[in-house]
C-alpha positions in Angstrom: -9.9 -2.7 -3.9 -12.5 -0.3 -2.5 -12.5 1.7 0.7 -15.2 3.4 2.7 -16.0 7.1 2.7 -14.5 7.6 6.2 -11.2 6.1 5.0 -11.2 8.3 1.8 -11.7 11.3 4.1 -8.7 10.3 6.2 -6.5 10.2 3.1 -7.9 13.6 1.9 -6.9 15.1 5.2 -3.4 13.7 5.0 -3.1 15.5 1.6 -4.5 18.7 3.0 -7.8 18.5 1.0 -10.4 20.4 3.2 -12.9 18.0 4.8 -15.5 18.8 7.4 -15.1 17.3 10.9 -16.5 13.8 11.5 -16.5 10.9 13.9 -16.8 7.2 13.0 -19.4 5.4 15.2 -20.4 1.7 15.6 -23.4 2.1 18.0 -26.3 4.4 18.8 -24.6 5.4 22.1 -21.4 6.5 20.2 -23.5 8.5 17.8 -25.3 10.2 20.7 -21.9 11.1 22.3 -20.5 12.4 19.0 -23.5 14.5 18.3 -23.4 15.9 21.9 -19.7 16.7 21.6 -20.1 18.4 18.2 -23.1 20.4 19.5 -24.3 21.5 16.1 -26.2 20.2 13.1 -24.7 16.9 11.8 -25.4 14.4 9.1 -25.5 10.7 9.8 -24.1 8.7 6.9 -24.1 4.9 6.5 -20.7 3.4 5.7 -21.1 0.7 3.1 -19.1 -0.1 0.0 -22.0 0.7 -2.4 -23.6 3.7 -3.9 -27.1 5.0 -3.5 -27.0 5.4 0.3 -29.1 8.6 0.3 -31.9 7.1 -1.8 -31.9 4.0 0.5 -32.4 6.2 3.6 -28.8 5.8 4.7 -28.0 9.5 5.0 -30.0 11.7 7.4 -29.6 15.2 8.7 -29.9 15.8 12.4 -30.4 19.2 14.1 -30.4 17.9 17.6 -28.8 15.1 19.6 -32.2 13.4 19.8 -32.6 13.5 16.0 -29.1 12.1 15.6 -29.9 9.3 18.0 -33.1 8.5 16.1 -31.3 8.5 12.8 -28.6 6.1 14.1 -31.3 3.7 15.3 -32.8 3.7 11.8 -29.6 3.4 9.9 -27.5 1.0 11.9 -28.4 -2.5 11.0 -30.3 -1.6 7.8 -29.7 -3.4 4.5 -28.5 -1.3 1.6 -28.3 -3.3 -1.7 -27.3 -6.4 0.2 -24.8 -4.7 2.6 -25.6 -4.5 6.3 -24.7 -1.1 7.9 -22.4 -1.8 10.8 -21.0 1.7 11.2 -21.9 5.3 10.5 -20.1 8.6 10.1 -21.3 11.5 12.1 -20.2 14.5 10.1 -20.4 18.2 10.4 -23.4 19.5 8.3 -22.4 22.1 5.8 -24.4 25.0 4.3 -24.1 24.5 0.6 -24.3 27.2 -2.1 -23.4 25.0 -5.0 -22.3 21.4 -5.6 -19.6 20.2 -8.0 -18.1 16.9 -9.1 -14.4 16.1 -9.3 -12.9 12.8 -10.3 -9.8 11.1 -11.5 -9.9 7.8 -13.5 -7.6 5.7 -15.7 -8.7 6.3 -19.3 -7.7 3.2 -21.3 -8.5 5.0 -24.6 -6.0 7.8 -24.1 -3.7 5.8 -21.8 -3.7 8.7 -19.3 -5.1 9.6 -16.0 -8.1 11.8 -16.8 -9.4 14.6 -14.6 -13.2 15.1 -14.9 -15.1 18.0 -13.3 -18.7 19.1 -13.6 -20.9 21.8 -12.2 -23.5 19.0 -11.6 -22.3 17.6 -8.3 -24.1 15.4 -5.8 -25.5 13.1 -8.4 -24.0 10.1 -10.2 -21.6 11.3 -12.9 -22.8 8.5 -15.2 -26.3 10.1 -15.2 -24.8 13.5 -16.0 -22.8 11.9 -18.8 -26.0 10.4 -20.2 -28.3 13.4 -19.9 -26.0 16.5 -20.0 -22.5 15.4 -21.3 -21.7 19.0 -22.2 -21.6 19.8 -18.4 -18.5 17.5 -18.0 -15.0 18.9 -18.5 -12.4 16.3 -19.2 -8.6 16.8 -19.2 -6.1 14.1 -20.1 -3.0 14.5 -17.8 0.4 14.0 -19.4 2.0 11.2 -17.3 5.5 12.8 -17.7 4.5 16.2 -16.3 1.5 15.4 -14.1 -1.2 17.9 -13.5 0.5 21.4 -13.6 -0.8 24.3 -11.5 -1.8 26.4 -14.5 -3.7 23.5 -16.0 -5.6 23.0 -12.8 -6.4 26.7 -12.5 -7.7 26.8 -16.1 -10.0 23.9 -15.5 -11.2 25.5 -12.2 -11.8 28.8 -13.9 -14.2 27.0 -16.3 -16.2 25.9 -13.3 -16.2 29.0 -11.1 -15.3 32.0 -13.3 -13.8 33.6 -10.2 -10.0 33.6 -9.8 -10.0 33.4 -6.0 -12.4 30.4 -6.0 -10.6 28.9 -8.9 -7.3 29.0 -7.0 -8.9 27.1 -4.1 -10.4 24.5 -6.4 -7.2 24.1 -8.4 -5.3 23.4 -5.2 -7.7 20.6 -4.4 -7.3 19.2 -8.0 -3.5 19.0 -7.7 -3.6 17.5 -4.2 -6.2 14.9 -5.3 -3.9 14.0 -8.3 -0.9 13.6 -6.1 -2.9 11.3 -3.7 -4.2 9.3 -6.7 -0.6 8.7 -8.1 1.0 8.1 -4.7 -1.5 5.4 -3.7 -1.9 3.6 -7.1 -5.5 4.5 -7.2 -7.9 3.7 -10.1 -10.7 6.0 -9.0 -10.6 9.1 -6.8 -13.8 11.1 -6.6 -15.1 14.1 -4.6 -18.8 14.1 -5.1 -19.9 16.5 -4.1 -17.2 19.2 -3.7 -19.2 22.1 -2.3 -19.0 25.9 -2.2 -20.3 27.4 1.1 -21.8 30.8 1.7 -18.5 31.8 3.1 -16.8 31.0 -0.2 -15.0 27.9 1.3 -14.6 24.9 -0.9 -14.9 21.5 0.9 -14.9 17.8 0.0 -17.9 16.4 1.8 -17.9 12.9 0.2 -15.2 10.8 -1.2 -14.7 7.6 -3.0 -11.4 5.8 -3.8 -10.6 2.5 -5.5 -7.1 1.0 -5.8 -5.2 -1.3 -8.2 -5.1 -4.8 -6.6 -1.9 -5.5 -8.5 -0.1 -2.7 -6.8 -1.2 -3.5 -3.2 2.1 -5.2 -2.5 3.8 -1.8 -2.5 0.9 -0.1 -0.6 0.8 -1.7 2.8 -1.0 1.3 4.3 -3.8 1.1 1.8 -3.9 -2.7 2.1 -4.4 -2.3 5.8 -7.6 -0.4 5.1 -9.2 -3.3 3.3 -12.5 -4.4 4.7 -13.5 -7.2 2.2 -17.1 -8.2 1.7 -18.2 -11.8 1.0 -17.4 -11.5 -2.7 -14.0 -10.0 -2.2 -13.1 -12.8 0.3 -14.0 -15.3 -2.4 -11.8 -13.5 -4.9 -8.9 -13.3 -2.5 -9.2 -17.0 -1.6 -9.4 -17.9 -5.4 -6.3 -15.8 -6.1 -4.4 -17.6 -3.3 -5.2 -20.9 -5.2 -3.9 -19.5 -8.6 -7.4 -18.7 -9.9 -8.9 -15.5 -11.2 -12.5 -15.2 -10.0 -15.1 -12.5 -10.1 -18.6 -13.2 -9.0 -21.5 -11.9 -11.2 -25.3 -11.9 -11.0 -26.3 -14.8 -13.3 -26.8 -18.5 -12.8 -24.5 -20.2 -15.3 -21.2 -21.0 -13.6 -18.2 -20.7 -16.0 -14.8 -22.4 -15.8 -12.3 -21.5 -18.6 -8.6 -21.1 -19.2 -7.5 -17.7 -20.3 -9.2 -14.3 -19.8 -10.0 -13.9 -23.5 -11.8 -17.2 -23.6 -13.6 -16.3 -20.4 -15.0 -13.1 -22.0 -16.0 -15.0 -25.1 -17.7 -17.7 -23.0 -19.7 -15.1 -21.1 -20.6 -13.4 -24.4 -21.8 -16.7 -25.8 -24.0 -17.4 -22.8 -25.5 -13.9 -23.1 -26.0 -14.5 -26.9 -28.2 -17.5 -26.3 -30.3 -15.8 -23.5 -28.4 -16.9 -20.4 -26.6 -15.0 -17.6 -23.1 -15.9 -16.5 -22.6 -16.3 -12.7 -18.9 -15.6 -12.7 -15.6 -15.0 -14.4 -13.3 -17.9 -13.5 -10.0 -18.4 -15.2 -8.0 -21.5 -14.1 -4.9 -20.1 -15.9 -2.6 -21.3 -18.7 -1.0 -24.2 -16.8 -3.6 -26.0 -14.6 -3.0 -28.9 -12.3 -5.9 -31.2 -11.4 -6.0 -29.5 -7.9 -6.7 -26.2 -9.5 -9.7 -27.7 -11.2 -10.9 -29.2 -7.9 -10.6 -25.8 -6.3 -12.4 -24.1 -9.1 -15.3 -26.6 -9.0 -15.6 -26.0 -5.2 -16.0 -22.3 -5.8 -18.6 -22.7 -8.6 -20.7 -25.3 -6.8 -20.7 -23.4 -3.5 -22.4 -20.4 -5.2 -26.1 -20.8 -4.4 -27.1 -18.9 -7.5 -25.4 -21.4 -9.9 -28.0 -23.7 -11.6 -25.6 -25.2 -14.2 -21.8 -25.2 -14.9 -20.2 -24.7 -18.3 -16.6 -25.8 -18.6 -14.9 -24.5 -21.7 -11.3 -25.4 -22.1 -9.1 -24.7 -25.1 -5.8 -26.5 -24.5 -2.7 -24.7 -25.4 -0.3 -24.7 -22.5 -3.2 -26.2 -20.5 -3.6 -29.9 -21.0 -7.2 -31.1 -21.4 -6.4 -34.5 -19.8 -5.2 -32.6 -16.7 -8.5 -30.8 -16.6 -10.4 -34.0 -17.0 -8.4 -35.6 -14.2 -9.2 -32.7 -11.9 -12.9 -33.0 -12.8 -13.0 -36.7 -12.0 -11.3 -36.1 -8.7 -13.6 -33.2 -7.9 -16.7 -35.2 -8.6 -15.4 -37.9 -6.2 -15.4 -35.5 -3.3 -18.1 -33.0 -4.2 -21.7 -34.1 -4.0 -24.0 -32.0 -6.2 -27.1 -32.2 -8.3 -26.0 -29.2 -10.4 -25.7 -30.2 -14.1 -22.3 -29.7 -15.7 -21.4 -29.4 -19.4 -17.8 -29.9 -20.6 -16.2 -28.8 -23.8 -12.5 -29.7 -24.3 -10.5 -28.7 -27.4 -6.8 -28.5 -28.1 -3.8 -30.2 -26.3 -4.7 -33.8 -25.3 -8.4 -33.2 -25.8 -8.9 -36.7 -27.1 -7.3 -38.1 -24.0 -9.3 -35.9 -21.7 -12.6 -36.8 -23.4 -11.7 -40.5 -23.1 -11.1 -40.0 -19.3 -14.5 -38.3 -19.0 -16.3 -41.3 -20.5 -16.1 -43.0 -17.1 -18.3 -40.1 -15.6 -21.8 -39.0 -16.3 -20.6 -35.5 -17.4 -22.1 -34.6 -20.7 -19.5 -33.4 -23.3 -20.0 -31.3 -26.4 -17.8 -30.3 -29.3 -18.4 -26.6 -29.7 -18.6 -23.5 -27.5 -22.0 -22.5 -28.8 -23.3 -26.0 -28.1 -21.9 -25.9 -24.6 -23.6 -22.6 -23.9 -27.0 -23.7 -25.2 -26.8 -27.0 -23.3 -25.8 -25.2 -20.0 -28.7 -22.7 -20.4 -31.2 -25.6 -21.2 -30.0 -27.6 -18.1 -30.2 -24.5 -15.9 -33.9 -24.2 -16.6 -34.9 -27.7 -15.7 
């Protein structure tokens, strides 16, 4: 689950991480009032759940109320990578001496929460990792002790070289770590964390993501959710017992099991296609789950063909076949569908499918190639 910058700033304040003053606004008139009340230089920042706002023109500096109003007119309603800007943050502009990056992530390789800091702030950390990896300091935090004060100071000293500044930065590191752990976060970033001419250290932008599987114990975080269209689809699919993630391709995939789903997407890519989704109907599938899955796939306007790849273990292939037959009775579509059934009751499932016009194949590679071929017709 993702949250907006303004929400991340709220959480930062609750954990006493220094953040400049700001006001959330939904209209030009609200921006005008906020700028007038603040009565100083401000920055108008689009609030959308996507990066690259600055490059898209979604972040503008305003020295006067008139400039703030003009910026609001330009930003509100604009499209940034498919997201419409419906609200902006009017934030106190900050004089910046130096920008830094601070982030916490779950590192699957070391099975730890990893603190990453860099003297190259204000740019995407992935770009820094690609061009100047030596400028990133990584520290794997022991889950039994957490981030200790002396460890945070040592890392901060590597950034600043000044003990007074290092103490201020270290305090931010430890507070961010506590916030990360307390909220079951998967990403917590301050980018940039800035040093001002007065030697203050501030978090002027924030990003946080959270573990969906832990939201049941995070009601406050869950209440912050503002799902986009794709997230609404994922939430709806989850309520039906399906695991669904939308992608950018045009080959719809229905499989049983996450491993098979990944292998299916790899197979589509191998033969030059692009998967449109990850959709796992689970280990024990009723015909209704198959109907629900088909509805999701066929309602995606980008899908040009569907590849159904079932390896029956706990899942019964005849149940999948029954679900497909029922789905095709109620769903009218011209989208071609390719079916591969293997494993438990595969023969029975294939026999049931003979009464339909659905093409069946015997191997996963054949299914992928056929789906790609049909998607190009």
